[in-house]
Structure formats: structure tokens, C-alpha cells
A tleap script that builds the chain and sets N, CA, C and O, in Angstrom:
source leaprc.protein.ff14SB
mol = sequence {
  NMET ASP TYR ILE LYS SER VAL GLN THR ILE
  LYS TRP ARG ALA LEU LYS GLU LYS ARG VAL
  LYS LYS SER ASP GLY GLU ILE VAL PRO PHE
  TYR ALA TYR LYS ILE THR LEU VAL LEU ASP
  ALA LEU THR ASN ARG ASP ASP ILE LYS ASP
  GLN VAL ARG ALA ARG ILE PHE SER ARG VAL
  THR GLN SER PRO LYS THR ILE CSER
}
set mol.1.N position { 34.816 8.736 -50.775 }
set mol.1.CA position { 34.569 7.862 -52.426 }
set mol.1.C position { 35.696 6.065 -52.165 }
set mol.1.O position { 35.986 5.340 -53.117 }
set mol.2.N position { 36.044 5.813 -50.912 }
set mol.2.CA position { 36.239 4.911 -50.568 }
set mol.2.C position { 35.090 4.040 -50.222 }
set mol.2.O position { 35.206 2.828 -50.402 }
set mol.3.N position { 33.998 4.532 -49.746 }
set mol.3.CA position { 32.966 3.833 -49.251 }
set mol.3.C position { 32.184 3.446 -50.438 }
set mol.3.O position { 31.496 2.428 -50.363 }
set mol.4.N position { 32.211 4.242 -51.689 }
set mol.4.CA position { 31.110 3.868 -52.802 }
set mol.4.C position { 32.247 2.911 -53.039 }
set mol.4.O position { 32.309 1.912 -52.321 }
set mol.5.N position { 33.022 3.082 -53.836 }
set mol.5.CA position { 33.745 1.623 -54.411 }
set mol.5.C position { 33.612 0.632 -53.633 }
set mol.5.O position { 33.462 -0.363 -54.341 }
set mol.6.N position { 33.582 0.314 -52.348 }
set mol.6.CA position { 33.390 -0.905 -51.509 }
set mol.6.C position { 32.048 -1.421 -51.376 }
set mol.6.O position { 31.570 -2.547 -51.239 }
set mol.7.N position { 31.644 -0.393 -51.449 }
set mol.7.CA position { 29.685 -0.397 -51.586 }
set mol.7.C position { 29.834 -0.666 -52.732 }
set mol.7.O position { 30.761 -0.587 -51.926 }
set mol.8.N position { 29.956 -0.975 -54.067 }
set mol.8.CA position { 29.431 -1.029 -55.021 }
set mol.8.C position { 29.992 -2.791 -55.326 }
set mol.8.O position { 29.362 -3.540 -56.072 }
set mol.9.N position { 31.439 -3.268 -54.491 }
set mol.9.CA position { 31.812 -4.355 -54.958 }
set mol.9.C position { 31.423 -5.244 -53.608 }
set mol.9.O position { 32.109 -6.098 -53.048 }
set mol.10.N position { 29.954 -4.709 -53.236 }
set mol.10.CA position { 29.652 -6.512 -52.022 }
set mol.10.C position { 28.679 -6.847 -52.938 }
set mol.10.O position { 27.999 -6.263 -53.781 }
set mol.11.N position { 28.904 -8.646 -52.261 }
set mol.11.CA position { 27.337 -8.776 -53.356 }
set mol.11.C position { 25.933 -8.633 -51.818 }
set mol.11.O position { 25.964 -9.239 -50.747 }
set mol.12.N position { 25.088 -7.826 -52.214 }
set mol.12.CA position { 24.483 -7.733 -50.877 }
set mol.12.C position { 23.597 -8.911 -51.021 }
set mol.12.O position { 23.107 -9.255 -49.946 }
set mol.13.N position { 23.207 -9.717 -52.168 }
set mol.13.CA position { 22.225 -11.186 -52.058 }
set mol.13.C position { 22.753 -11.618 -51.443 }
set mol.13.O position { 22.208 -12.212 -50.512 }
set mol.14.N position { 24.228 -11.596 -51.576 }
set mol.14.CA position { 25.224 -12.929 -51.015 }
set mol.14.C position { 24.918 -12.907 -49.000 }
set mol.14.O position { 24.723 -13.772 -48.146 }
set mol.15.N position { 25.049 -11.191 -49.020 }
set mol.15.CA position { 24.702 -10.705 -47.566 }
set mol.15.C position { 24.048 -10.929 -47.042 }
set mol.15.O position { 24.205 -11.345 -45.894 }
set mol.16.N position { 22.588 -10.718 -47.805 }
set mol.16.CA position { 20.632 -11.104 -47.077 }
set mol.16.C position { 20.651 -12.532 -46.677 }
set mol.16.O position { 19.680 -12.910 -46.022 }
set mol.17.N position { 21.560 -13.372 -46.946 }
set mol.17.CA position { 20.813 -14.905 -47.250 }
set mol.17.C position { 21.933 -15.368 -45.886 }
set mol.17.O position { 21.781 -16.577 -45.712 }
set mol.18.N position { 22.936 -14.824 -44.933 }
set mol.18.CA position { 23.824 -14.934 -44.160 }
set mol.18.C position { 22.915 -14.760 -42.941 }
set mol.18.O position { 21.922 -14.031 -42.922 }
set mol.19.N position { 23.320 -15.440 -42.018 }
set mol.19.CA position { 22.490 -16.308 -40.891 }
set mol.19.C position { 23.972 -15.995 -39.863 }
set mol.19.O position { 25.091 -16.119 -40.361 }
set mol.20.N position { 23.793 -15.613 -38.502 }
set mol.20.CA position { 24.557 -15.709 -37.448 }
set mol.20.C position { 23.978 -16.305 -36.494 }
set mol.20.O position { 22.827 -16.283 -36.057 }
set mol.21.N position { 24.956 -16.870 -36.205 }
set mol.21.CA position { 25.185 -17.929 -34.216 }
set mol.21.C position { 25.432 -16.952 -33.190 }
set mol.21.O position { 26.596 -16.784 -32.827 }
set mol.22.N position { 24.611 -16.362 -32.733 }
set mol.22.CA position { 24.950 -15.975 -31.115 }
set mol.22.C position { 25.532 -17.072 -30.090 }
set mol.22.O position { 25.375 -18.292 -30.061 }
set mol.23.N position { 26.227 -16.241 -29.297 }
set mol.23.CA position { 26.417 -16.944 -28.357 }
set mol.23.C position { 25.775 -17.520 -27.605 }
set mol.23.O position { 26.428 -18.075 -26.721 }
set mol.24.N position { 24.332 -17.680 -27.550 }
set mol.24.CA position { 23.471 -18.277 -26.441 }
set mol.24.C position { 22.958 -19.503 -27.637 }
set mol.24.O position { 22.320 -20.521 -27.368 }
set mol.25.N position { 23.262 -19.232 -28.503 }
set mol.25.CA position { 22.872 -20.290 -29.922 }
set mol.25.C position { 21.395 -20.247 -30.451 }
set mol.25.O position { 20.704 -21.236 -30.698 }
set mol.26.N position { 21.022 -18.901 -30.585 }
set mol.26.CA position { 19.873 -18.170 -31.279 }
set mol.26.C position { 20.919 -17.649 -32.794 }
set mol.26.O position { 22.100 -17.305 -32.838 }
set mol.27.N position { 19.802 -17.794 -33.986 }
set mol.27.CA position { 20.124 -17.646 -34.878 }
set mol.27.C position { 19.387 -16.581 -35.473 }
set mol.27.O position { 18.157 -16.615 -35.443 }
set mol.28.N position { 20.158 -15.394 -36.149 }
set mol.28.CA position { 19.327 -14.641 -36.343 }
set mol.28.C position { 19.883 -13.323 -37.917 }
set mol.28.O position { 21.000 -12.824 -38.047 }
set mol.29.N position { 19.142 -13.194 -38.482 }
set mol.29.CA position { 19.529 -13.069 -39.718 }
set mol.29.C position { 20.974 -11.822 -39.336 }
set mol.29.O position { 21.267 -11.456 -38.198 }
set mol.30.N position { 21.793 -11.299 -40.838 }
set mol.30.CA position { 22.896 -10.745 -40.871 }
set mol.30.C position { 22.174 -9.727 -41.325 }
set mol.30.O position { 21.211 -9.689 -42.092 }
set mol.31.N position { 22.974 -8.619 -40.550 }
set mol.31.CA position { 22.045 -6.859 -40.446 }
set mol.31.C position { 23.177 -5.978 -40.846 }
set mol.31.O position { 23.685 -5.178 -40.061 }
set mol.32.N position { 23.674 -6.182 -42.430 }
set mol.32.CA position { 24.777 -5.157 -42.243 }
set mol.32.C position { 25.015 -3.593 -42.722 }
set mol.32.O position { 25.818 -3.120 -43.525 }
set mol.33.N position { 24.144 -3.073 -42.026 }
set mol.33.CA position { 23.741 -1.461 -41.082 }
set mol.33.C position { 24.668 -1.576 -39.853 }
set mol.33.O position { 25.211 -0.603 -39.329 }
set mol.34.N position { 24.815 -2.996 -39.396 }
set mol.34.CA position { 24.492 -2.774 -37.466 }
set mol.34.C position { 26.250 -3.031 -37.776 }
set mol.34.O position { 26.731 -3.762 -36.911 }
set mol.35.N position { 27.121 -2.634 -38.682 }
set mol.35.CA position { 28.550 -2.426 -38.347 }
set mol.35.C position { 28.675 -1.593 -38.957 }
set mol.35.O position { 29.273 -0.725 -38.321 }
set mol.36.N position { 28.378 -1.199 -40.217 }
set mol.36.CA position { 28.410 1.061 -40.424 }
set mol.36.C position { 27.941 1.709 -38.799 }
set mol.36.O position { 28.516 2.666 -38.280 }
set mol.37.N position { 26.720 0.912 -38.130 }
set mol.37.CA position { 26.290 1.865 -36.502 }
set mol.37.C position { 27.762 1.339 -35.202 }
set mol.37.O position { 27.863 1.926 -34.125 }
set mol.38.N position { 28.561 0.393 -35.542 }
set mol.38.CA position { 29.302 0.392 -34.780 }
set mol.38.C position { 30.836 1.346 -35.002 }
set mol.38.O position { 31.454 2.003 -34.164 }
set mol.39.N position { 31.025 1.197 -35.938 }
set mol.39.CA position { 32.005 1.671 -36.523 }
set mol.39.C position { 32.083 3.114 -36.843 }
set mol.39.O position { 33.105 3.740 -37.125 }
set mol.40.N position { 30.753 3.606 -36.754 }
set mol.40.CA position { 30.468 5.453 -36.288 }
set mol.40.C position { 31.030 5.574 -34.837 }
set mol.40.O position { 31.623 6.492 -34.271 }
set mol.41.N position { 30.673 4.439 -34.465 }
set mol.41.CA position { 30.514 4.911 -32.541 }
set mol.41.C position { 32.060 5.090 -32.306 }
set mol.41.O position { 32.413 6.089 -31.679 }
set mol.42.N position { 33.129 4.094 -32.812 }
set mol.42.CA position { 34.234 3.746 -32.410 }
set mol.42.C position { 35.687 4.933 -33.103 }
set mol.42.O position { 36.820 5.147 -32.671 }
set mol.43.N position { 34.972 5.443 -34.256 }
set mol.43.CA position { 35.694 6.693 -34.865 }
set mol.43.C position { 35.025 7.271 -36.332 }
set mol.43.O position { 34.466 6.836 -37.339 }
set mol.44.N position { 35.532 8.702 -35.665 }
set mol.44.CA position { 35.097 9.642 -37.151 }
set mol.44.C position { 36.046 9.593 -38.084 }
set mol.44.O position { 36.366 10.607 -38.703 }
set mol.45.N position { 36.661 8.300 -38.319 }
set mol.45.CA position { 37.439 8.793 -40.201 }
set mol.45.C position { 37.291 7.794 -40.735 }
set mol.45.O position { 37.188 6.658 -40.272 }
set mol.46.N position { 37.271 8.189 -41.834 }
set mol.46.CA position { 36.230 7.702 -42.618 }
set mol.46.C position { 37.013 6.442 -43.751 }
set mol.46.O position { 36.537 5.525 -44.421 }
set mol.47.N position { 38.120 6.850 -43.585 }
set mol.47.CA position { 39.352 5.946 -44.341 }
set mol.47.C position { 39.620 5.166 -43.246 }
set mol.47.O position { 40.367 4.305 -43.709 }
set mol.48.N position { 39.461 4.919 -42.000 }
set mol.48.CA position { 39.286 3.953 -41.572 }
set mol.48.C position { 37.767 2.954 -41.182 }
set mol.48.O position { 37.881 1.969 -40.453 }
set mol.49.N position { 36.879 3.216 -41.560 }
set mol.49.CA position { 35.687 2.721 -41.736 }
set mol.49.C position { 35.571 2.028 -42.265 }
set mol.49.O position { 35.313 0.837 -42.095 }
set mol.50.N position { 35.889 3.170 -43.755 }
set mol.50.CA position { 36.079 2.212 -45.232 }
set mol.50.C position { 36.628 0.595 -45.418 }
set mol.50.O position { 36.210 -0.442 -45.932 }
set mol.51.N position { 38.037 1.139 -44.539 }
set mol.51.CA position { 38.908 -0.366 -44.683 }
set mol.51.C position { 38.239 -1.683 -43.768 }
set mol.51.O position { 38.200 -2.887 -44.020 }
set mol.52.N position { 37.777 -0.953 -42.691 }
set mol.52.CA position { 37.613 -2.209 -41.679 }
set mol.52.C position { 35.838 -2.931 -42.528 }
set mol.52.O position { 35.568 -4.132 -42.526 }
set mol.53.N position { 35.163 -2.132 -42.981 }
set mol.53.CA position { 33.993 -2.173 -43.506 }
set mol.53.C position { 33.524 -3.471 -44.942 }
set mol.53.O position { 32.684 -4.294 -45.304 }
set mol.54.N position { 34.989 -2.727 -45.333 }
set mol.54.CA position { 35.702 -3.555 -46.607 }
set mol.54.C position { 36.003 -4.535 -46.742 }
set mol.54.O position { 35.912 -5.336 -47.673 }
set mol.55.N position { 36.641 -4.567 -45.220 }
set mol.55.CA position { 36.923 -6.120 -44.204 }
set mol.55.C position { 36.508 -7.339 -44.027 }
set mol.55.O position { 36.838 -8.504 -44.247 }
set mol.56.N position { 35.838 -6.828 -43.650 }
set mol.56.CA position { 34.243 -7.822 -42.799 }
set mol.56.C position { 33.476 -8.128 -44.079 }
set mol.56.O position { 33.448 -9.288 -44.490 }
set mol.57.N position { 32.738 -6.971 -44.850 }
set mol.57.CA position { 31.814 -7.726 -45.948 }
set mol.57.C position { 32.709 -8.381 -46.765 }
set mol.57.O position { 32.135 -9.229 -47.448 }
set mol.58.N position { 33.802 -8.318 -46.941 }
set mol.58.CA position { 34.431 -9.613 -47.988 }
set mol.58.C position { 34.684 -10.648 -47.230 }
set mol.58.O position { 34.759 -11.663 -47.923 }
set mol.59.N position { 34.912 -10.918 -45.704 }
set mol.59.CA position { 35.244 -12.454 -44.916 }
set mol.59.C position { 33.367 -13.199 -44.899 }
set mol.59.O position { 32.865 -14.287 -45.181 }
set mol.60.N position { 33.043 -12.341 -44.577 }
set mol.60.CA position { 30.800 -12.497 -44.967 }
set mol.60.C position { 30.797 -12.630 -45.512 }
set mol.60.O position { 30.203 -13.707 -45.561 }
set mol.61.N position { 31.102 -12.326 -46.560 }
set mol.61.CA position { 30.512 -12.851 -48.562 }
set mol.61.C position { 31.514 -13.918 -48.609 }
set mol.61.O position { 31.120 -14.697 -49.477 }
set mol.62.N position { 32.471 -14.288 -48.174 }
set mol.62.CA position { 33.062 -15.878 -47.963 }
set mol.62.C position { 33.013 -16.793 -47.219 }
set mol.62.O position { 33.461 -17.939 -47.264 }
set mol.63.N position { 32.456 -16.256 -46.533 }
set mol.63.CA position { 32.015 -17.472 -45.548 }
set mol.63.C position { 31.062 -18.532 -45.163 }
set mol.63.O position { 30.244 -17.770 -44.647 }
set mol.64.N position { 30.552 -19.662 -45.021 }
set mol.64.CA position { 29.588 -20.405 -44.494 }
set mol.64.C position { 28.164 -19.695 -44.282 }
set mol.64.O position { 27.997 -19.030 -43.260 }
set mol.65.N position { 27.189 -19.815 -45.176 }
set mol.65.CA position { 26.124 -19.446 -44.414 }
set mol.65.C position { 25.507 -18.827 -43.518 }
set mol.65.O position { 24.666 -17.935 -43.622 }
set mol.66.N position { 26.163 -19.570 -42.169 }
set mol.66.CA position { 26.004 -19.138 -40.858 }
set mol.66.C position { 27.476 -18.386 -40.238 }
set mol.66.O position { 28.466 -18.233 -40.954 }
set mol.67.N position { 27.433 -18.070 -39.174 }
set mol.67.CA position { 28.681 -16.864 -38.936 }
set mol.67.C position { 28.320 -17.636 -37.346 }
set mol.67.O position { 27.258 -17.930 -36.798 }
set mol.68.N position { 29.899 -17.798 -36.911 }
set mol.68.CA position { 29.228 -17.645 -35.559 }
set mol.68.C position { 30.384 -17.038 -34.984 }
set mol.68.O position { 30.375 -16.688 -33.804 }
savepdb mol mol.pdb
quit
């Protein structure tokens, strides 16, 4: 249930506008679904996934347009 609450509070439009500067200097779109893929690979505990996902998305939405 926490996942649904965190998804509802995410500013999806802001996430779609974000870009990521990779270590090789390439700038690519931010893909939010990759966060879920990584969290699924790391743990089976939904409570931890929800907390980490909410913190990441919160920080990303508050960050500049390009994230490194």
C-alpha cells in the first residue's frame, strides 16, 4: 500500500524532463522504471523497496534538470 501512496505523490512530469549524465559524459533520459528493476534485484522486502523508491524519486524531482 505504501508503494501506491508514493507513486501517487511522485511528480511524473518532472521525472520525464530529467536527464542523467553518465560517467562517460553521455547525457540520456532518466528512466524511472530502472529504479524498480534494481530494487527488485536487491531485495524481496516491499517495505524497503517503497522507502528507497520514495527517497530516490523525491531527491530526483528536487534536483537540477541534469543529474550526474
